[in-house]
mmCIF file of the N, C-alpha and C atoms, coordinates in Angstrom:
data_MODEL
# 
_entry.id   MODEL 
# 
loop_
_atom_site.group_PDB 
_atom_site.id 
_atom_site.type_symbol 
_atom_site.label_atom_id 
_atom_site.label_alt_id 
_atom_site.label_comp_id 
_atom_site.label_asym_id 
_atom_site.label_entity_id 
_atom_site.label_seq_id 
_atom_site.pdbx_PDB_ins_code 
_atom_site.Cartn_x 
_atom_site.Cartn_y 
_atom_site.Cartn_z 
_atom_site.occupancy 
_atom_site.B_iso_or_equiv 
_atom_site.pdbx_formal_charge 
_atom_site.auth_seq_id 
_atom_site.auth_comp_id 
_atom_site.auth_asym_id 
_atom_site.auth_atom_id 
_atom_site.pdbx_PDB_model_num 
ATOM 1   N N  . MET A 1 1  ? 0.836   -1.184  0.000  1.00 0.00 ? 1  MET A N  1 
ATOM 2   C CA . MET A 1 1  ? 0.000   0.000   0.000  1.00 0.00 ? 1  MET A CA 1 
ATOM 3   C C  . MET A 1 1  ? 0.877   1.243   0.000  1.00 0.00 ? 1  MET A C  1 
ATOM 4   N N  . GLY A 1 2  ? 0.349   2.281   -0.568 1.00 0.00 ? 2  GLY A N  1 
ATOM 5   C CA . GLY A 1 2  ? 1.081   3.534   -0.624 1.00 0.00 ? 2  GLY A CA 1 
ATOM 6   C C  . GLY A 1 2  ? 0.924   4.342   0.649  1.00 0.00 ? 2  GLY A C  1 
ATOM 7   N N  . ILE A 1 3  ? 1.658   5.418   0.714  1.00 0.00 ? 3  ILE A N  1 
ATOM 8   C CA . ILE A 1 3  ? 1.656   6.274   1.899  1.00 0.00 ? 3  ILE A CA 1 
ATOM 9   C C  . ILE A 1 3  ? 0.271   6.885   2.147  1.00 0.00 ? 3  ILE A C  1 
ATOM 10  N N  . ILE A 1 4  ? -0.449  7.208   1.088  1.00 0.00 ? 4  ILE A N  1 
ATOM 11  C CA . ILE A 1 4  ? -1.799  7.769   1.244  1.00 0.00 ? 4  ILE A CA 1 
ATOM 12  C C  . ILE A 1 4  ? -2.716  6.742   1.897  1.00 0.00 ? 4  ILE A C  1 
ATOM 13  N N  . ALA A 1 5  ? -2.602  5.498   1.489  1.00 0.00 ? 5  ALA A N  1 
ATOM 14  C CA . ALA A 1 5  ? -3.414  4.434   2.097  1.00 0.00 ? 5  ALA A CA 1 
ATOM 15  C C  . ALA A 1 5  ? -3.067  4.271   3.567  1.00 0.00 ? 5  ALA A C  1 
ATOM 16  N N  . TRP A 1 6  ? -1.781  4.317   3.901  1.00 0.00 ? 6  TRP A N  1 
ATOM 17  C CA . TRP A 1 6  ? -1.363  4.220   5.307  1.00 0.00 ? 6  TRP A CA 1 
ATOM 18  C C  . TRP A 1 6  ? -1.963  5.351   6.132  1.00 0.00 ? 6  TRP A C  1 
ATOM 19  N N  . ILE A 1 7  ? -1.964  6.556   5.583  1.00 0.00 ? 7  ILE A N  1 
ATOM 20  C CA . ILE A 1 7  ? -2.507  7.712   6.301  1.00 0.00 ? 7  ILE A CA 1 
ATOM 21  C C  . ILE A 1 7  ? -4.013  7.544   6.511  1.00 0.00 ? 7  ILE A C  1 
ATOM 22  N N  . ILE A 1 8  ? -4.724  7.157   5.466  1.00 0.00 ? 8  ILE A N  1 
ATOM 23  C CA . ILE A 1 8  ? -6.182  6.987   5.577  1.00 0.00 ? 8  ILE A CA 1 
ATOM 24  C C  . ILE A 1 8  ? -6.522  5.882   6.573  1.00 0.00 ? 8  ILE A C  1 
ATOM 25  N N  . ILE A 1 9  ? -5.863  4.737   6.446  1.00 0.00 ? 9  ILE A N  1 
ATOM 26  C CA . ILE A 1 9  ? -6.114  3.629   7.370  1.00 0.00 ? 9  ILE A CA 1 
ATOM 27  C C  . ILE A 1 9  ? -5.721  4.028   8.788  1.00 0.00 ? 9  ILE A C  1 
ATOM 28  N N  . GLY A 1 10 ? -4.615  4.759   8.935  1.00 0.00 ? 10 GLY A N  1 
ATOM 29  C CA . GLY A 1 10 ? -4.186  5.217   10.253 1.00 0.00 ? 10 GLY A CA 1 
ATOM 30  C C  . GLY A 1 10 ? -5.208  6.125   10.917 1.00 0.00 ? 10 GLY A C  1 
ATOM 31  N N  . ILE A 1 11 ? -5.745  7.064   10.152 1.00 0.00 ? 11 ILE A N  1 
ATOM 32  C CA . ILE A 1 11 ? -6.750  7.979   10.706 1.00 0.00 ? 11 ILE A CA 1 
ATOM 33  C C  . ILE A 1 11 ? -8.010  7.218   11.098 1.00 0.00 ? 11 ILE A C  1 
ATOM 34  N N  . VAL A 1 12 ? -8.469  6.338   10.224 1.00 0.00 ? 12 VAL A N  1 
ATOM 35  C CA . VAL A 1 12 ? -9.681  5.565   10.515 1.00 0.00 ? 12 VAL A CA 1 
ATOM 36  C C  . VAL A 1 12 ? -9.462  4.656   11.732 1.00 0.00 ? 12 VAL A C  1 
ATOM 37  N N  . ALA A 1 13 ? -8.335  3.954   11.758 1.00 0.00 ? 13 ALA A N  1 
ATOM 38  C CA . ALA A 1 13 ? -8.047  3.050   12.877 1.00 0.00 ? 13 ALA A CA 1 
ATOM 39  C C  . ALA A 1 13 ? -7.901  3.819   14.187 1.00 0.00 ? 13 ALA A C  1 
ATOM 40  N N  . GLY A 1 14 ? -7.212  4.955   14.138 1.00 0.00 ? 14 GLY A N  1 
ATOM 41  C CA . GLY A 1 14 ? -7.067  5.779   15.346 1.00 0.00 ? 14 GLY A CA 1 
ATOM 42  C C  . GLY A 1 14 ? -8.408  6.296   15.841 1.00 0.00 ? 14 GLY A C  1 
ATOM 43  N N  . TRP A 1 15 ? -9.267  6.717   14.907 1.00 0.00 ? 15 TRP A N  1 
ATOM 44  C CA . TRP A 1 15 ? -10.581 7.212   15.295 1.00 0.00 ? 15 TRP A CA 1 
ATOM 45  C C  . TRP A 1 15 ? -11.430 6.087   15.891 1.00 0.00 ? 15 TRP A C  1 
ATOM 46  N N  . LEU A 1 16 ? -11.417 4.915   15.234 1.00 0.00 ? 16 LEU A N  1 
ATOM 47  C CA . LEU A 1 16 ? -12.188 3.783   15.758 1.00 0.00 ? 16 LEU A CA 1 
ATOM 48  C C  . LEU A 1 16 ? -11.704 3.387   17.157 1.00 0.00 ? 16 LEU A C  1 
ATOM 49  N N  . ALA A 1 17 ? -10.394 3.324   17.343 1.00 0.00 ? 17 ALA A N  1 
ATOM 50  C CA . ALA A 1 17 ? -9.849  2.971   18.652 1.00 0.00 ? 17 ALA A CA 1 
ATOM 51  C C  . ALA A 1 17 ? -10.238 4.012   19.691 1.00 0.00 ? 17 ALA A C  1 
ATOM 52  N N  . GLU A 1 18 ? -10.203 5.283   19.293 1.00 0.00 ? 18 GLU A N  1 
ATOM 53  C CA . GLU A 1 18 ? -10.602 6.368   20.184 1.00 0.00 ? 18 GLU A CA 1 
ATOM 54  C C  . GLU A 1 18 ? -12.054 6.202   20.635 1.00 0.00 ? 18 GLU A C  1 
ATOM 55  N N  . GLN A 1 19 ? -12.936 5.861   19.701 1.00 0.00 ? 19 GLN A N  1 
ATOM 56  C CA . GLN A 1 19 ? -14.348 5.678   20.031 1.00 0.00 ? 19 GLN A CA 1 
ATOM 57  C C  . GLN A 1 19 ? -14.559 4.468   20.927 1.00 0.00 ? 19 GLN A C  1 
ATOM 58  N N  . ILE A 1 20 ? -13.867 3.377   20.625 1.00 0.00 ? 20 ILE A N  1 
ATOM 59  C CA . ILE A 1 20 ? -14.014 2.148   21.408 1.00 0.00 ? 20 ILE A CA 1 
ATOM 60  C C  . ILE A 1 20 ? -13.477 2.332   22.821 1.00 0.00 ? 20 ILE A C  1 
ATOM 61  N N  . MET A 1 21 ? -12.363 3.046   22.950 1.00 0.00 ? 21 MET A N  1 
ATOM 62  C CA . MET A 1 21 ? -11.725 3.233   24.262 1.00 0.00 ? 21 MET A CA 1 
ATOM 63  C C  . MET A 1 21 ? -12.293 4.421   25.030 1.00 0.00 ? 21 MET A C  1 
ATOM 64  N N  . GLY A 1 22 ? -13.194 5.178   24.425 1.00 0.00 ? 22 GLY A N  1 
ATOM 65  C CA . GLY A 1 22 ? -13.819 6.304   25.110 1.00 0.00 ? 22 GLY A CA 1 
ATOM 66  C C  . GLY A 1 22 ? -12.866 7.467   25.333 1.00 0.00 ? 22 GLY A C  1 
ATOM 67  N N  . ARG A 1 23 ? -11.971 7.694   24.420 1.00 0.00 ? 23 ARG A N  1 
ATOM 68  C CA . ARG A 1 23 ? -11.017 8.798   24.506 1.00 0.00 ? 23 ARG A CA 1 
ATOM 69  C C  . ARG A 1 23 ? -11.443 9.917   23.579 1.00 0.00 ? 23 ARG A C  1 
ATOM 70  N N  . ASN A 1 24 ? -10.750 11.052  23.682 1.00 0.00 ? 24 ASN A N  1 
ATOM 71  C CA . ASN A 1 24 ? -11.056 12.190  22.833 1.00 0.00 ? 24 ASN A CA 1 
ATOM 72  C C  . ASN A 1 24 ? -9.741  12.824  22.383 1.00 0.00 ? 24 ASN A C  1 
ATOM 73  N N  . HIS A 1 25 ? -9.339  12.534  21.147 1.00 0.00 ? 25 HIS A N  1 
ATOM 74  C CA . HIS A 1 25 ? -8.099  13.057  20.586 1.00 0.00 ? 25 HIS A CA 1 
ATOM 75  C C  . HIS A 1 25 ? -8.401  13.829  19.321 1.00 0.00 ? 25 HIS A C  1 
ATOM 76  N N  . GLY A 1 26 ? -7.374  14.464  18.795 1.00 0.00 ? 26 GLY A N  1 
ATOM 77  C CA . GLY A 1 26 ? -7.519  15.182  17.537 1.00 0.00 ? 26 GLY A CA 1 
ATOM 78  C C  . GLY A 1 26 ? -7.115  14.327  16.352 1.00 0.00 ? 26 GLY A C  1 
ATOM 79  N N  . LEU A 1 27 ? -7.203  14.901  15.168 1.00 0.00 ? 27 LEU A N  1 
ATOM 80  C CA . LEU A 1 27 ? -6.924  14.197  13.920 1.00 0.00 ? 27 LEU A CA 1 
ATOM 81  C C  . LEU A 1 27 ? -5.477  13.702  13.861 1.00 0.00 ? 27 LEU A C  1 
ATOM 82  N N  . ILE A 1 28 ? -4.532  14.550  14.216 1.00 0.00 ? 28 ILE A N  1 
ATOM 83  C CA . ILE A 1 28 ? -3.117  14.175  14.146 1.00 0.00 ? 28 ILE A CA 1 
ATOM 84  C C  . ILE A 1 28 ? -2.823  13.056  15.138 1.00 0.00 ? 28 ILE A C  1 
ATOM 85  N N  . THR A 1 29 ? -3.368  13.148  16.348 1.00 0.00 ? 29 THR A N  1 
ATOM 86  C CA . THR A 1 29 ? -3.163  12.097  17.344 1.00 0.00 ? 29 THR A CA 1 
ATOM 87  C C  . THR A 1 29 ? -3.779  10.790  16.863 1.00 0.00 ? 29 THR A C  1 
ATOM 88  N N  . ASN A 1 30 ? -4.955  10.864  16.262 1.00 0.00 ? 30 ASN A N  1 
ATOM 89  C CA . ASN A 1 30 ? -5.580  9.654   15.701 1.00 0.00 ? 30 ASN A CA 1 
ATOM 90  C C  . ASN A 1 30 ? -4.692  9.040   14.630 1.00 0.00 ? 30 ASN A C  1 
ATOM 91  N N  . LEU A 1 31 ? -4.091  9.872   13.783 1.00 0.00 ? 31 LEU A N  1 
ATOM 92  C CA . LEU A 1 31 ? -3.199  9.374   12.747 1.00 0.00 ? 31 LEU A CA 1 
ATOM 93  C C  . LEU A 1 31 ? -1.994  8.661   13.362 1.00 0.00 ? 31 LEU A C  1 
ATOM 94  N N  . ILE A 1 32 ? -1.373  9.295   14.340 1.00 0.00 ? 32 ILE A N  1 
ATOM 95  C CA . ILE A 1 32 ? -0.194  8.706   14.986 1.00 0.00 ? 32 ILE A CA 1 
ATOM 96  C C  . ILE A 1 32 ? -0.561  7.400   15.680 1.00 0.00 ? 32 ILE A C  1 
ATOM 97  N N  . VAL A 1 33 ? -1.651  7.419   16.444 1.00 0.00 ? 33 VAL A N  1 
ATOM 98  C CA . VAL A 1 33 ? -2.093  6.209   17.141 1.00 0.00 ? 33 VAL A CA 1 
ATOM 99  C C  . VAL A 1 33 ? -2.439  5.118   16.140 1.00 0.00 ? 33 VAL A C  1 
ATOM 100 N N  . GLY A 1 34 ? -3.084  5.476   15.050 1.00 0.00 ? 34 GLY A N  1 
ATOM 101 C CA . GLY A 1 34 ? -3.468  4.496   14.033 1.00 0.00 ? 34 GLY A CA 1 
ATOM 102 C C  . GLY A 1 34 ? -2.274  3.875   13.326 1.00 0.00 ? 34 GLY A C  1 
ATOM 103 N N  . VAL A 1 35 ? -1.282  4.695   12.978 1.00 0.00 ? 35 VAL A N  1 
ATOM 104 C CA . VAL A 1 35 ? -0.103  4.166   12.276 1.00 0.00 ? 35 VAL A CA 1 
ATOM 105 C C  . VAL A 1 35 ? 0.731   3.293   13.212 1.00 0.00 ? 35 VAL A C  1 
ATOM 106 N N  . ILE A 1 36 ? 0.952   3.750   14.444 1.00 0.00 ? 36 ILE A N  1 
ATOM 107 C CA . ILE A 1 36 ? 1.679   2.920   15.412 1.00 0.00 ? 36 ILE A CA 1 
ATOM 108 C C  . ILE A 1 36 ? 0.863   1.670   15.726 1.00 0.00 ? 36 ILE A C  1 
ATOM 109 N N  . GLY A 1 37 ? -0.445  1.828   15.820 1.00 0.00 ? 37 GLY A N  1 
ATOM 110 C CA . GLY A 1 37 ? -1.326  0.683   16.041 1.00 0.00 ? 37 GLY A CA 1 
ATOM 111 C C  . GLY A 1 37 ? -1.253  -0.320  14.905 1.00 0.00 ? 37 GLY A C  1 
ATOM 112 N N  . ALA A 1 38 ? -1.092  0.170   13.674 1.00 0.00 ? 38 ALA A N  1 
ATOM 113 C CA . ALA A 1 38 ? -0.957  -0.729  12.533 1.00 0.00 ? 38 ALA A CA 1 
ATOM 114 C C  . ALA A 1 38 ? 0.312   -1.566  12.660 1.00 0.00 ? 38 ALA A C  1 
ATOM 115 N N  . LEU A 1 39 ? 1.383   -0.956  13.132 1.00 0.00 ? 39 LEU A N  1 
ATOM 116 C CA . LEU A 1 39 ? 2.627   -1.702  13.338 1.00 0.00 ? 39 LEU A CA 1 
ATOM 117 C C  . LEU A 1 39 ? 2.465   -2.745  14.436 1.00 0.00 ? 39 LEU A C  1 
ATOM 118 N N  . ILE A 1 40 ? 1.850   -2.332  15.543 1.00 0.00 ? 40 ILE A N  1 
ATOM 119 C CA . ILE A 1 40 ? 1.617   -3.267  16.656 1.00 0.00 ? 40 ILE A CA 1 
ATOM 120 C C  . ILE A 1 40 ? 0.667   -4.381  16.212 1.00 0.00 ? 40 ILE A C  1 
ATOM 121 N N  . GLY A 1 41 ? -0.440  -4.005  15.575 1.00 0.00 ? 41 GLY A N  1 
ATOM 122 C CA . GLY A 1 41 ? -1.416  -4.990  15.109 1.00 0.00 ? 41 GLY A CA 1 
ATOM 123 C C  . GLY A 1 41 ? -0.829  -5.948  14.093 1.00 0.00 ? 41 GLY A C  1 
ATOM 124 N N  . GLY A 1 42 ? 0.000   -5.434  13.196 1.00 0.00 ? 42 GLY A N  1 
ATOM 125 C CA . GLY A 1 42 ? 0.651   -6.293  12.210 1.00 0.00 ? 42 GLY A CA 1 
ATOM 126 C C  . GLY A 1 42 ? 1.591   -7.288  12.865 1.00 0.00 ? 42 GLY A C  1 
ATOM 127 N N  . PHE A 1 43 ? 2.327   -6.820  13.860 1.00 0.00 ? 43 PHE A N  1 
ATOM 128 C CA . PHE A 1 43 ? 3.234   -7.711  14.588 1.00 0.00 ? 43 PHE A CA 1 
ATOM 129 C C  . PHE A 1 43 ? 2.451   -8.806  15.307 1.00 0.00 ? 43 PHE A C  1 
ATOM 130 N N  . VAL A 1 44 ? 1.384   -8.424  15.996 1.00 0.00 ? 44 VAL A N  1 
ATOM 131 C CA . VAL A 1 44 ? 0.569   -9.395  16.738 1.00 0.00 ? 44 VAL A CA 1 
ATOM 132 C C  . VAL A 1 44 ? -0.103  -10.377 15.771 1.00 0.00 ? 44 VAL A C  1 
ATOM 133 N N  . ALA A 1 45 ? -0.655  -9.873  14.669 1.00 0.00 ? 45 ALA A N  1 
ATOM 134 C CA . ALA A 1 45 ? -1.328  -10.735 13.696 1.00 0.00 ? 45 ALA A CA 1 
ATOM 135 C C  . ALA A 1 45 ? -0.347  -11.744 13.095 1.00 0.00 ? 45 ALA A C  1 
ATOM 136 N N  . ASN A 1 46 ? 0.853   -11.282 12.760 1.00 0.00 ? 46 ASN A N  1 
ATOM 137 C CA . ASN A 1 46 ? 1.859   -12.196 12.209 1.00 0.00 ? 46 ASN A CA 1 
ATOM 138 C C  . ASN A 1 46 ? 2.300   -13.224 13.235 1.00 0.00 ? 46 ASN A C  1 
ATOM 139 N N  . ALA A 1 47 ? 2.445   -12.804 14.485 1.00 0.00 ? 47 ALA A N  1 
ATOM 140 C CA . ALA A 1 47 ? 2.863   -13.725 15.546 1.00 0.00 ? 47 ALA A CA 1 
ATOM 141 C C  . ALA A 1 47 ? 1.804   -14.809 15.779 1.00 0.00 ? 47 ALA A C  1 
ATOM 142 N N  . LEU A 1 48 ? 0.536   -14.442 15.591 1.00 0.00 ? 48 LEU A N  1 
ATOM 143 C CA . LEU A 1 48 ? -0.548  -15.403 15.785 1.00 0.00 ? 48 LEU A CA 1 
ATOM 144 C C  . LEU A 1 48 ? -0.882  -16.175 14.507 1.00 0.00 ? 48 LEU A C  1 
ATOM 145 N N  . GLY A 1 49 ? -0.232  -15.829 13.404 1.00 0.00 ? 49 GLY A N  1 
ATOM 146 C CA . GLY A 1 49 ? -0.434  -16.552 12.160 1.00 0.00 ? 49 GLY A CA 1 
ATOM 147 C C  . GLY A 1 49 ? -1.597  -16.064 11.311 1.00 0.00 ? 49 GLY A C  1 
ATOM 148 N N  . PHE A 1 50 ? -2.108  -14.874 11.591 1.00 0.00 ? 50 PHE A N  1 
ATOM 149 C CA . PHE A 1 50 ? -3.199  -14.307 10.790 1.00 0.00 ? 50 PHE A CA 1 
ATOM 150 C C  . PHE A 1 50 ? -2.621  -13.522 9.634  1.00 0.00 ? 50 PHE A C  1 
ATOM 151 N N  . ALA A 1 51 ? -3.261  -13.604 8.487  1.00 0.00 ? 51 ALA A N  1 
ATOM 152 C CA . ALA A 1 51 ? -2.833  -12.852 7.307  1.00 0.00 ? 51 ALA A CA 1 
ATOM 153 C C  . ALA A 1 51 ? -4.055  -12.163 6.711  1.00 0.00 ? 51 ALA A C  1 
ATOM 154 N N  . TRP A 1 52 ? -4.329  -10.961 7.170  1.00 0.00 ? 52 TRP A N  1 
ATOM 155 C CA . TRP A 1 52 ? -5.465  -10.195 6.665  1.00 0.00 ? 52 TRP A CA 1 
ATOM 156 C C  . TRP A 1 52 ? -4.939  -9.143  5.715  1.00 0.00 ? 52 TRP A C  1 
ATOM 157 N N  . GLY A 1 53 ? -5.462  -9.132  4.507  1.00 0.00 ? 53 GLY A N  1 
ATOM 158 C CA . GLY A 1 53 ? -5.022  -8.156  3.535  1.00 0.00 ? 53 GLY A CA 1 
ATOM 159 C C  . GLY A 1 53 ? -6.147  -7.241  3.115  1.00 0.00 ? 53 GLY A C  1 
ATOM 160 N N  . GLY A 1 54 ? -5.833  -6.316  2.258  1.00 0.00 ? 54 GLY A N  1 
ATOM 161 C CA . GLY A 1 54 ? -6.824  -5.379  1.747  1.00 0.00 ? 54 GLY A CA 1 
ATOM 162 C C  . GLY A 1 54 ? -7.126  -4.270  2.740  1.00 0.00 ? 54 GLY A C  1 
ATOM 163 N N  . TRP A 1 55 ? -8.011  -3.391  2.306  1.00 0.00 ? 55 TRP A N  1 
ATOM 164 C CA . TRP A 1 55 ? -8.367  -2.222  3.115  1.00 0.00 ? 55 TRP A CA 1 
ATOM 165 C C  . TRP A 1 55 ? -9.059  -2.618  4.419  1.00 0.00 ? 55 TRP A C  1 
ATOM 166 N N  . ILE A 1 56 ? -10.017 -3.515  4.327  1.00 0.00 ? 56 ILE A N  1 
ATOM 167 C CA . ILE A 1 56 ? -10.792 -3.882  5.515  1.00 0.00 ? 56 ILE A CA 1 
ATOM 168 C C  . ILE A 1 56 ? -9.921  -4.639  6.514  1.00 0.00 ? 56 ILE A C  1 
ATOM 169 N N  . GLY A 1 57 ? -9.185  -5.614  6.038  1.00 0.00 ? 57 GLY A N  1 
ATOM 170 C CA . GLY A 1 57 ? -8.306  -6.371  6.923  1.00 0.00 ? 57 GLY A CA 1 
ATOM 171 C C  . GLY A 1 57 ? -7.252  -5.495  7.561  1.00 0.00 ? 57 GLY A C  1 
ATOM 172 N N  . SER A 1 58 ? -6.663  -4.601  6.779  1.00 0.00 ? 58 SER A N  1 
ATOM 173 C CA . SER A 1 58 ? -5.648  -3.690  7.310  1.00 0.00 ? 58 SER A CA 1 
ATOM 174 C C  . SER A 1 58 ? -6.240  -2.753  8.355  1.00 0.00 ? 58 SER A C  1 
ATOM 175 N N  . THR A 1 59 ? -7.446  -2.281  8.110  1.00 0.00 ? 59 THR A N  1 
ATOM 176 C CA . THR A 1 59 ? -8.099  -1.388  9.066  1.00 0.00 ? 59 THR A CA 1 
ATOM 177 C C  . THR A 1 59 ? -8.420  -2.123  10.368 1.00 0.00 ? 59 THR A C  1 
ATOM 178 N N  . ILE A 1 60 ? -8.876  -3.364  10.270 1.00 0.00 ? 60 ILE A N  1 
ATOM 179 C CA . ILE A 1 60 ? -9.178  -4.152  11.473 1.00 0.00 ? 60 ILE A CA 1 
ATOM 180 C C  . ILE A 1 60 ? -7.911  -4.398  12.277 1.00 0.00 ? 60 ILE A C  1 
ATOM 181 N N  . VAL A 1 61 ? -6.841  -4.816  11.603 1.00 0.00 ? 61 VAL A N  1 
ATOM 182 C CA . VAL A 1 61 ? -5.574  -5.081  12.292 1.00 0.00 ? 61 VAL A CA 1 
ATOM 183 C C  . VAL A 1 61 ? -5.034  -3.795  12.919 1.00 0.00 ? 61 VAL A C  1 
ATOM 184 N N  . ALA A 1 62 ? -5.074  -2.688  12.186 1.00 0.00 ? 62 ALA A N  1 
ATOM 185 C CA . ALA A 1 62 ? -4.586  -1.413  12.710 1.00 0.00 ? 62 ALA A CA 1 
ATOM 186 C C  . ALA A 1 62 ? -5.424  -0.949  13.893 1.00 0.00 ? 62 ALA A C  1 
ATOM 187 N N  . THR A 1 63 ? -6.730  -1.147  13.834 1.00 0.00 ? 63 THR A N  1 
ATOM 188 C CA . THR A 1 63 ? -7.605  -0.747  14.942 1.00 0.00 ? 63 THR A CA 1 
ATOM 189 C C  . THR A 1 63 ? -7.317  -1.574  16.189 1.00 0.00 ? 63 THR A C  1 
ATOM 190 N N  . ILE A 1 64 ? -7.132  -2.868  16.025 1.00 0.00 ? 64 ILE A N  1 
ATOM 191 C CA . ILE A 1 64 ? -6.795  -3.718  17.172 1.00 0.00 ? 64 ILE A CA 1 
ATOM 192 C C  . ILE A 1 64 ? -5.463  -3.272  17.779 1.00 0.00 ? 64 ILE A C  1 
ATOM 193 N N  . GLY A 1 65 ? -4.491  -2.989  16.930 1.00 0.00 ? 65 GLY A N  1 
ATOM 194 C CA . GLY A 1 65 ? -3.208  -2.498  17.423 1.00 0.00 ? 65 GLY A CA 1 
ATOM 195 C C  . GLY A 1 65 ? -3.332  -1.159  18.122 1.00 0.00 ? 65 GLY A C  1 
ATOM 196 N N  . ALA A 1 66 ? -4.164  -0.270  17.592 1.00 0.00 ? 66 ALA A N  1 
ATOM 197 C CA . ALA A 1 66 ? -4.368  1.040   18.213 1.00 0.00 ? 66 ALA A CA 1 
ATOM 198 C C  . ALA A 1 66 ? -5.066  0.905   19.557 1.00 0.00 ? 66 ALA A C  1 
ATOM 199 N N  . ILE A 1 67 ? -5.996  -0.027  19.673 1.00 0.00 ? 67 ILE A N  1 
ATOM 200 C CA . ILE A 1 67 ? -6.664  -0.275  20.957 1.00 0.00 ? 67 ILE A CA 1 
ATOM 201 C C  . ILE A 1 67 ? -5.642  -0.779  21.972 1.00 0.00 ? 67 ILE A C  1 
ATOM 202 N N  . ILE A 1 68 ? -4.779  -1.690  21.550 1.00 0.00 ? 68 ILE A N  1 
ATOM 203 C CA . ILE A 1 68 ? -3.725  -2.196  22.440 1.00 0.00 ? 68 ILE A CA 1 
ATOM 204 C C  . ILE A 1 68 ? -2.833  -1.045  22.876 1.00 0.00 ? 68 ILE A C  1 
ATOM 205 N N  . LEU A 1 69 ? -2.448  -0.172  21.935 1.00 0.00 ? 69 LEU A N  1 
ATOM 206 C CA . LEU A 1 69 ? -1.597  0.971   22.254 1.00 0.00 ? 69 LEU A CA 1 
ATOM 207 C C  . LEU A 1 69 ? -2.268  1.898   23.263 1.00 0.00 ? 69 LEU A C  1 
ATOM 208 N N  . LEU A 1 70 ? -3.530  2.254   23.042 1.00 0.00 ? 70 LEU A N  1 
ATOM 209 C CA . LEU A 1 70 ? -4.234  3.137   23.974 1.00 0.00 ? 70 LEU A CA 1 
ATOM 210 C C  . LEU A 1 70 ? -4.396  2.491   25.341 1.00 0.00 ? 70 LEU A C  1 
ATOM 211 N N  . PHE A 1 71 ? -4.632  1.184   25.370 1.00 0.00 ? 71 PHE A N  1 
ATOM 212 C CA . PHE A 1 71 ? -4.743  0.465   26.638 1.00 0.00 ? 71 PHE A CA 1 
ATOM 213 C C  . PHE A 1 71 ? -3.421  0.534   27.408 1.00 0.00 ? 71 PHE A C  1 
ATOM 214 N N  . LEU A 1 72 ? -2.323  0.251   26.713 1.00 0.00 ? 72 LEU A N  1 
ATOM 215 C CA . LEU A 1 72 ? -1.012  0.287   27.364 1.00 0.00 ? 72 LEU A CA 1 
ATOM 216 C C  . LEU A 1 72 ? -0.642  1.692   27.822 1.00 0.00 ? 72 LEU A C  1 
ATOM 217 N N  . LEU A 1 73 ? -0.958  2.694   27.014 1.00 0.00 ? 73 LEU A N  1 
ATOM 218 C CA . LEU A 1 73 ? -0.699  4.063   27.420 1.00 0.00 ? 73 LEU A CA 1 
ATOM 219 C C  . LEU A 1 73 ? -1.524  4.459   28.649 1.00 0.00 ? 73 LEU A C  1 
ATOM 220 N N  . GLY A 1 74 ? -2.754  3.952   28.714 1.00 0.00 ? 74 GLY A N  1 
ATOM 221 C CA . GLY A 1 74 ? -3.601  4.199   29.886 1.00 0.00 ? 74 GLY A CA 1 
ATOM 222 C C  . GLY A 1 74 ? -3.015  3.584   31.143 1.00 0.00 ? 74 GLY A C  1 
ATOM 223 N N  . LEU A 1 75 ? -2.432  2.394   31.013 1.00 0.00 ? 75 LEU A N  1 
ATOM 224 C CA . LEU A 1 75 ? -1.793  1.759   32.168 1.00 0.00 ? 75 LEU A CA 1 
ATOM 225 C C  . LEU A 1 75 ? -0.583  2.546   32.647 1.00 0.00 ? 75 LEU A C  1 
ATOM 226 N N  . VAL A 1 76 ? 0.233   3.006   31.704 1.00 0.00 ? 76 VAL A N  1 
ATOM 227 C CA . VAL A 1 76 ? 1.417   3.779   32.056 1.00 0.00 ? 76 VAL A CA 1 
ATOM 228 C C  . VAL A 1 76 ? 1.031   5.117   32.678 1.00 0.00 ? 76 VAL A C  1 
ATOM 229 N N  . LYS A 1 77 ? 0.010   5.736   32.157 1.00 0.00 ? 77 LYS A N  1 
ATOM 230 C CA . LYS A 1 77 ? -0.439  7.033   32.649 1.00 0.00 ? 77 LYS A CA 1 
ATOM 231 C C  . LYS A 1 77 ? -0.968  6.930   34.075 1.00 0.00 ? 77 LYS A C  1 
ATOM 232 N N  . ARG A 1 78 ? -1.633  5.825   34.408 1.00 0.00 ? 78 ARG A N  1 
ATOM 233 C CA . ARG A 1 78 ? -2.151  5.628   35.763 1.00 0.00 ? 78 ARG A CA 1 
ATOM 234 C C  . ARG A 1 78 ? -1.038  5.497   36.784 1.00 0.00 ? 78 ARG A C  1 
ATOM 235 N N  . ARG A 1 79 ? 0.040   4.828   36.388 1.00 0.00 ? 79 ARG A N  1 
ATOM 236 C CA . ARG A 1 79 ? 1.157   4.590   37.305 1.00 0.00 ? 79 ARG A CA 1 
ATOM 237 C C  . ARG A 1 79 ? 1.990   5.846   37.531 1.00 0.00 ? 79 ARG A C  1 
ATOM 238 N N  . ALA A 1 80 ? 1.994   6.741   36.567 1.00 0.00 ? 80 ALA A N  1 
ATOM 239 C CA . ALA A 1 80 ? 2.829   7.951   36.677 1.00 0.00 ? 80 ALA A CA 1 
ATOM 240 C C  . ALA A 1 80 ? 2.187   9.005   37.524 1.00 0.00 ? 80 ALA A C  1 
# 
């Protein structure tokens, strides 16, 4: 996928994770969370043997990764 696809999927995944986790971030934060979430989700999916491709599969994997990222950040924030 091209960089434009990564940006679109990142924004969508970040927004979905934000809604699921009950957070309130801006567009840029959603993009960052979504792109990092895509990396985390891709790593987890590969480790578990899942191979989801295309726009929908990539968005699902990125959203799961973004949810994991927001969850972990919430844990760190509570301890600090």
